[in-house]
C-alpha positions as CSV (number, residue, x, y, z in Angstrom):
1,M,75.9,-2.5,19.9
2,S,79.0,-4.7,20.0
3,V,81.7,-2.1,19.5
4,F,80.5,0.2,22.2
5,D,78.8,-2.0,24.8
6,Q,80.4,-1.4,28.2
7,A,83.3,0.2,26.5
8,S,85.5,3.0,28.1
9,V,86.5,5.9,26.0
10,P,90.3,6.1,25.5
11,D,92.3,9.3,24.9
12,P,93.0,9.9,21.3
13,S,96.4,8.6,20.1
14,P,99.0,11.0,18.6
15,E,98.2,9.4,15.2
16,L,94.5,10.1,15.5
17,L,95.1,13.6,16.7
18,Q,97.4,14.2,13.7
19,R,94.8,12.8,11.2
20,A,92.0,14.9,12.8
21,A,94.1,18.0,12.7
22,G,94.7,17.3,9.0
23,V,91.0,17.0,8.3
24,R,90.5,20.3,10.1
25,R,93.1,22.1,8.1
26,A,91.6,20.7,4.9
27,A,88.2,21.8,6.1
28,M,89.3,25.3,6.7
29,A,90.7,25.5,3.1
30,L,87.5,23.8,1.8
31,G,85.4,26.5,3.5
32,Q,87.2,29.1,1.3
33,C,86.5,27.2,-1.9
34,S,84.0,28.8,-4.3
35,D,80.6,27.3,-5.1
36,Q,81.8,26.2,-8.5
37,Q,84.9,24.5,-7.0
38,R,82.7,22.5,-4.6
39,R,80.3,21.6,-7.4
40,E,83.1,20.3,-9.5
41,A,84.5,18.3,-6.6
42,L,81.1,16.5,-6.2
43,L,80.9,15.7,-9.9
44,A,84.4,14.3,-9.8
45,M,83.4,12.2,-6.8
46,A,80.4,10.9,-8.6
47,A,82.5,10.0,-11.7
48,A,85.0,8.2,-9.5
49,L,82.3,6.1,-7.8
50,E,81.1,5.1,-11.3
51,A,84.6,4.2,-12.4
52,H,85.1,2.0,-9.2
53,A,81.6,0.6,-9.1
54,E,82.8,-3.0,-9.7
55,A,85.4,-2.9,-6.9
56,I,82.9,-1.3,-4.5
57,V,80.2,-3.9,-5.1
58,A,82.8,-6.7,-4.9
59,A,84.0,-5.3,-1.5
60,N,80.4,-5.3,-0.4
61,R,79.8,-8.9,-1.4
62,A,82.8,-9.8,0.7
63,D,81.3,-7.9,3.6
64,L,78.0,-9.7,3.1
65,E,79.6,-13.1,3.1
66,A,81.5,-12.3,6.3
67,A,78.3,-11.0,7.9
68,A,76.4,-14.2,7.0
69,A,79.2,-16.3,8.5
70,D,79.0,-14.1,11.7
71,G,75.3,-14.4,12.0
72,L,74.6,-10.7,11.6
73,A,71.0,-9.7,12.3
74,Q,68.8,-9.6,9.2
75,A,67.9,-6.0,9.7
76,L,71.6,-5.0,9.6
77,V,72.2,-7.3,6.6
78,A,69.5,-5.4,4.7
79,R,71.2,-2.1,5.5
80,L,74.7,-3.5,4.7
81,K,73.8,-4.6,1.1
82,L,75.1,-2.3,-1.6
83,D,74.4,-3.6,-5.1
84,H,74.8,-1.8,-8.4
85,V,71.2,-0.4,-8.2
86,K,71.7,1.0,-4.7
87,L,75.1,2.4,-5.6
88,A,73.7,4.1,-8.7
89,G,71.0,5.7,-6.6
90,A,73.7,7.0,-4.2
91,I,75.7,8.4,-7.1
92,E,72.6,10.2,-8.5
93,G,72.2,11.7,-5.0
94,V,75.7,13.2,-5.3
95,R,74.9,14.8,-8.6
96,Q,71.6,16.1,-7.3
97,L,73.6,17.7,-4.4
98,A,76.0,19.3,-6.9
99,A,73.0,21.0,-8.6
100,L,71.5,22.4,-5.4
101,A,71.9,26.0,-4.4
102,D,75.1,26.9,-2.5
103,P,74.3,26.8,1.3
104,L,77.3,29.0,2.1
105,G,77.6,32.7,2.0
106,Q,73.8,33.2,2.2
107,R,73.0,36.5,3.9
108,Q,70.3,35.9,6.5
109,L,70.2,39.3,8.1
110,H,71.4,42.8,6.9
111,T,70.9,45.8,9.2
112,E,72.3,49.3,9.4
113,L,72.9,49.8,13.1
114,D,74.0,53.4,12.4
115,A,75.4,55.3,9.5
116,G,78.5,53.4,8.4
117,L,77.9,50.6,10.9
118,V,76.4,47.6,9.1
119,L,75.7,44.2,10.5
120,E,75.1,41.0,8.5
121,R,74.6,37.4,9.3
122,V,76.0,35.0,6.8
123,S,75.9,31.2,6.6
124,V,79.2,29.4,7.1
125,P,80.4,25.8,7.4
126,L,80.3,24.0,10.8
127,G,83.9,22.8,10.4
128,V,84.4,19.1,10.9
129,V,81.6,16.5,11.4
130,G,82.2,13.1,12.9
131,V,79.8,10.5,11.7
132,I,79.5,7.0,13.3
133,F,77.2,4.5,11.7
134,E,76.3,0.8,11.6
135,A,76.2,-1.1,8.3
136,R,74.9,1.1,5.5
137,P,78.1,1.7,3.5
138,D,76.1,4.0,1.2
139,A,76.1,6.4,4.2
140,V,79.7,7.1,3.3
141,V,78.7,8.5,-0.1
142,Q,75.9,10.6,1.4
143,I,77.9,12.0,4.3
144,A,81.0,12.7,2.2
145,S,79.1,14.5,-0.5
146,L,77.0,16.6,1.9
147,A,80.1,17.5,3.8
148,I,82.0,18.7,0.7
149,R,79.1,20.6,-0.7
150,S,78.6,22.4,2.6
151,G,82.3,23.2,3.1
152,N,82.9,20.7,6.0
153,G,85.5,18.1,6.6
154,A,84.2,14.7,7.7
155,I,85.6,11.9,9.8
156,L,83.7,8.7,9.3
157,K,83.5,5.4,11.2
158,G,81.4,2.6,9.9
159,G,80.7,-0.7,11.6
160,R,83.3,-3.5,11.2
161,E,80.7,-5.4,9.2
162,A,81.0,-2.8,6.4
163,A,84.8,-2.2,6.7
164,R,85.6,-3.4,3.1
165,S,82.8,-1.5,1.5
166,C,83.6,1.7,3.3
167,A,87.3,1.5,2.5
168,A,86.5,1.0,-1.2
169,I,84.1,3.9,-1.3
170,L,86.4,6.3,0.4
171,A,89.3,5.3,-1.8
172,A,87.2,6.2,-4.8
173,L,86.0,9.5,-3.4
174,Q,89.5,10.6,-2.4
175,Q,90.8,9.7,-5.8
176,G,88.0,11.8,-7.4
177,L,88.9,14.7,-5.2
178,S,92.6,14.5,-6.0
179,G,92.2,16.4,-9.3
180,T,90.1,19.2,-7.8
181,A,90.5,22.2,-5.6
182,V,89.3,20.2,-2.6
183,S,91.9,18.3,-0.7
184,P,91.3,14.5,-0.3
185,E,92.4,15.0,3.3
186,A,89.0,16.7,4.0
187,L,87.6,13.1,4.3
188,A,89.0,10.5,6.7
189,L,87.9,7.0,7.6
190,L,88.5,5.4,11.0
191,T,89.0,1.7,11.0
192,S,89.6,0.5,14.5
193,R,87.5,0.2,17.6
194,E,89.9,2.4,19.6
195,E,89.8,5.2,17.1
196,S,86.0,5.2,16.9
197,L,85.8,5.5,20.7
198,A,88.5,8.1,20.9
199,L,86.7,10.2,18.3
200,L,84.3,11.1,21.1
201,K,87.1,13.0,22.8
202,L,88.1,15.1,19.8
203,D,86.4,18.2,21.0
204,G,88.2,21.2,19.6
205,L,88.9,19.3,16.4
206,V,85.4,17.9,15.7
207,D,82.4,20.3,15.8
208,L,79.4,17.9,15.6
209,I,78.9,14.1,16.0
210,I,76.2,12.4,14.0
211,P,75.4,8.8,15.0
212,R,73.4,6.6,12.6
213,G,72.5,3.3,14.0
214,S,70.9,1.5,17.0
215,N,69.4,3.0,20.1
216,A,72.4,1.7,22.0
217,L,74.9,3.4,19.7
218,V,73.2,6.8,19.9
219,R,72.7,6.7,23.7
220,F,76.3,5.6,24.3
221,I,77.6,8.5,22.2
222,Q,75.3,11.0,23.8
223,D,76.5,9.9,27.2
224,H,80.3,9.9,26.4
225,T,81.1,13.1,24.6
226,R,81.3,16.8,25.1
227,I,80.9,17.4,21.4
228,P,77.3,18.3,20.3
229,V,75.4,15.2,19.1
230,L,72.7,15.2,16.4
231,G,70.6,12.2,15.8
232,H,67.7,10.0,17.0
233,A,67.8,7.0,19.3
234,D,64.6,5.3,18.1
235,G,62.4,5.1,15.0
236,I,59.0,4.1,16.4
237,C,56.7,5.3,13.7
238,H,52.9,5.0,13.7
239,L,50.1,4.9,11.1
240,Y,46.7,5.9,12.4
241,V,43.7,4.7,10.3
242,D,40.7,7.0,11.0
243,Q,37.0,6.0,10.8
244,D,36.4,8.0,7.6
245,V,39.0,6.5,5.3
246,D,39.5,5.1,1.9
247,I,40.2,1.5,2.9
248,P,42.1,0.3,-0.2
249,Q,44.3,3.4,-0.1
250,A,45.0,3.0,3.6
251,V,45.9,-0.7,3.1
252,R,48.4,0.2,0.4
253,I,49.9,2.9,2.6
254,A,50.2,0.4,5.5
255,V,51.9,-2.2,3.4
256,D,54.4,0.2,1.9
257,A,55.2,1.8,5.2
258,K,55.9,-1.5,6.8
259,T,57.4,-3.6,4.0
260,Q,59.0,-1.4,1.4
261,Y,62.2,-1.3,3.6
262,P,61.4,-2.7,7.1
263,A,65.0,-2.1,8.3
264,A,64.6,1.6,7.8
265,C,64.0,3.9,10.8
266,N,61.0,5.4,9.0
267,A,59.1,2.1,8.6
268,I,56.0,1.9,10.8
269,E,56.2,-0.3,13.9
270,T,52.6,0.3,15.2
271,L,49.3,0.5,13.4
272,L,46.5,2.2,15.2
273,V,42.9,1.6,13.9
274,H,39.7,3.4,14.8
275,R,37.2,1.0,16.3
276,A,34.4,2.0,13.9
277,V,36.4,1.0,10.8
278,A,38.6,-1.8,12.3
279,P,36.4,-4.7,11.1
280,A,36.4,-3.6,7.5
281,F,39.9,-2.3,7.5
282,L,41.5,-5.3,9.1
283,A,39.6,-7.7,6.9
284,A,41.5,-6.1,4.0
285,A,44.8,-5.3,5.7
286,I,45.4,-8.7,7.4
287,P,45.7,-10.7,4.2
288,A,47.6,-8.0,2.4
289,L,50.2,-7.6,5.2
290,T,50.4,-11.4,5.8
291,A,51.0,-12.0,2.1
292,A,53.9,-9.5,2.3
293,G,55.4,-11.6,5.1
294,V,54.5,-9.4,8.0
295,E,54.0,-11.0,11.5
296,L,51.1,-9.2,13.1
297,R,50.7,-8.8,16.9
298,G,47.5,-7.3,18.1
299,D,45.8,-6.1,21.3
300,A,42.6,-8.0,22.4
301,A,40.3,-6.1,20.1
302,A,42.6,-6.6,17.1
303,Q,42.9,-10.3,17.9
304,A,39.1,-10.6,18.0
305,L,39.1,-9.3,14.5
306,G,41.5,-11.9,13.1
307,I,45.1,-11.1,14.2
308,A,46.7,-14.2,15.4
309,G,49.5,-12.9,17.6
310,G,49.2,-11.1,20.8
311,A,50.8,-7.8,21.6
312,T,52.3,-6.9,25.0
313,E,53.2,-3.5,26.5
314,D,56.8,-4.0,25.2
315,D,55.5,-4.2,21.6
316,W,54.3,-0.6,21.7
317,R,57.9,0.4,22.7
318,T,59.8,-1.7,20.2
319,E,61.5,-0.7,17.0
320,Y,61.5,-4.0,15.2
321,S,63.3,-3.0,12.1
322,D,61.8,-6.2,10.7
323,L,58.6,-7.6,9.2
324,I,56.7,-7.4,12.5
325,L,53.8,-4.9,13.1
326,A,51.9,-4.2,16.3
327,V,48.2,-3.4,15.9
328,K,46.0,-1.6,18.3
329,V,42.3,-0.7,18.1
330,V,41.5,2.7,19.5
331,D,38.2,4.5,20.3
332,D,39.0,7.7,18.5
333,L,41.6,10.2,17.4
334,E,42.3,11.4,20.9
335,E,43.3,7.9,22.0
336,A,45.5,7.6,19.0
337,L,47.2,10.9,19.8
338,A,47.7,9.8,23.4
339,H,49.3,6.5,22.3
340,I,51.7,8.3,20.0
341,A,52.6,10.8,22.6
342,R,53.4,8.0,25.1
343,Y,55.2,5.5,22.9
344,G,56.4,7.4,19.9
345,S,59.9,8.5,19.2
346,R,59.1,11.8,17.5
347,H,60.4,10.5,14.2
348,T,57.6,10.2,11.7
349,D,53.9,9.5,12.1
350,A,51.0,9.4,9.6
351,I,47.2,9.4,9.5
352,A,45.0,7.9,6.8
353,T,41.7,9.8,6.6
354,R,39.3,11.7,4.3
355,D,38.2,14.1,7.1
356,D,40.0,17.4,6.7
357,A,39.3,18.5,10.3
358,I,40.6,15.3,11.8
359,A,43.7,15.4,9.5
360,E,44.5,19.0,10.6
361,R,44.1,18.1,14.3
362,F,46.5,15.2,13.8
363,L,49.1,17.3,11.8
364,R,49.0,20.0,14.5
365,A,49.0,17.7,17.6
366,V,51.6,15.1,16.8
367,D,55.0,16.4,18.0
368,S,57.2,14.5,15.5
369,A,59.8,15.6,13.0
370,G,57.5,14.4,10.2
371,V,53.7,14.3,10.3
372,Y,52.0,13.0,7.2
373,R,48.5,12.6,5.8
374,N,47.5,9.8,3.4
375,C,51.0,8.8,2.5
376,S,53.7,6.4,3.6
377,T,56.1,7.2,6.4
378,R,58.9,5.9,4.1
379,F,59.0,9.4,2.5
380,A,60.9,10.7,5.5
381,D,64.2,10.7,3.6
382,G,66.6,13.4,2.5
383,F,66.8,12.2,-1.1
384,R,63.0,12.0,-1.4
385,Y,62.7,15.5,0.1
386,G,64.9,16.8,-2.6
387,F,67.9,17.4,-0.3
388,G,70.1,15.2,-2.5
389,A,71.1,13.1,0.5
390,E,71.0,13.3,4.3
391,V,73.6,12.8,7.1
392,G,70.9,11.4,9.3
393,I,67.5,12.1,10.8
394,S,67.1,14.3,13.9
395,T,64.2,13.9,16.3
396,Q,65.3,16.7,18.6
397,T,63.0,19.7,19.0
398,L,65.7,22.3,18.2
399,P,66.7,22.6,14.5
400,P,67.9,20.9,12.4
401,R,65.0,18.4,12.6
402,G,63.9,15.6,10.4
403,P,66.2,14.5,7.5
404,V,69.3,16.7,7.8
405,G,70.7,17.9,4.5
406,L,72.9,20.8,3.6
407,E,71.1,23.4,5.7
408,G,71.7,21.3,8.8
409,L,75.5,21.3,8.2
410,V,75.9,25.1,8.2
411,T,75.9,27.6,11.0
412,Y,76.1,31.4,10.7
413,R,78.5,34.2,11.6
414,Y,77.8,37.8,12.4
415,R,79.9,40.3,10.5
416,L,80.0,43.9,11.5
417,R,81.7,46.6,9.5
418,G,82.2,50.1,10.9
419,E,84.2,53.3,10.4
420,G,85.8,53.9,13.8
421,H,82.6,53.4,15.7
422,I,82.9,52.8,19.5
423,A,80.4,51.7,22.0
424,A,81.1,54.6,24.4
425,D,79.5,57.1,22.0
426,Y,76.2,55.2,22.2
427,A,76.4,54.7,26.0
428,S,76.9,58.4,26.4
429,G,74.0,59.3,24.1
430,Q,76.3,61.1,21.6
431,R,75.0,58.7,18.9
432,Q,71.8,56.8,18.4
433,F,71.2,53.4,16.7
434,S,69.0,53.5,13.7
435,H,68.6,49.7,13.2
436,R,67.4,50.1,9.6
437,A,66.8,46.9,7.7
438,L,68.7,46.7,4.5
439,P,68.1,44.4,1.5
440,L,69.4,40.8,1.9
């Protein structure tokens, strides 16, 4: 990752500290806004994006031209592109978010500890999130809208390849916010390499960092900040084709999971096929995948069944983000599970099978954020889940896990209301706790 490779992390400049403090102040005020005020802010943001659509798409074309001249990797070029159709989808996501239930002020626990001493746990914003991403300028739309809806400020840093697009988008969003109860200062865009690195030292001003990009980007951030990091380093997703399978259906799933958007982190990189069905399945899958432009690399058994390229140990560990697919023939479900456990990234893995027992074993045994039956791994997406958008996908075991939407951007606070109660009375036995559950 060019910006971060071998880089040292500088101390934040006075200017960056001032901007970050401004975002935090705006975030504190945002957290006090009503549900209706935050809804109206999102609708104003969506309208502003529509009004500035031509300027945003033009800025993106300039970024694409510069990327082509610089020889940017094809996978990043695919993520960088933001045409009218893709922008319209992002805007629809903003409006979908505005329509979702308010994630703030939700009472999660309500207990009477004793007469007149009542405890509740209520959802509140995190504060300020810092998001660092490569390419994908539409991420600015998703992150900004999720942040505002959940009452959080956001400091964003896109890759230099998307600089024009990100600036045009943020300008539109801030203009949309200018006529609402939400301050435009709740959103900030970093533009320089030094600022993006110094962001990692803004503990106390930034509450969570979310990296969206390459393995190198995520690992660098995890290793160079004291701020909590949410994200995933790899997207090595698998499709296992069981012996009892609807072959035409499984072929369609495989083609979609690999080719619908190969640069996405939820595209499959390895296809595992049960030995008993491998001849029939590969006879149908090889021409379908080849026709879609996929380069196939197989183990010895897969090559014997018609796959031209050979796969090495490295192929099982590689996130191609391209039209390349590794294929392995396995003896049974257990071998498939062992392969996924060894090489998978705990992102999203799927099984194609008609056998209910086998499917349940797979769904229970695979320790990934998303585990699917008879459908494409490309459904691992916040918008497709109905979250409106996502700030990223987390493969960590602790929540939030999978596509992170509004619920992943809130925490909770315990509130205790009493009438002069003191702990000494309970320690001495003068009073007793009741711990009576109250309605939420």
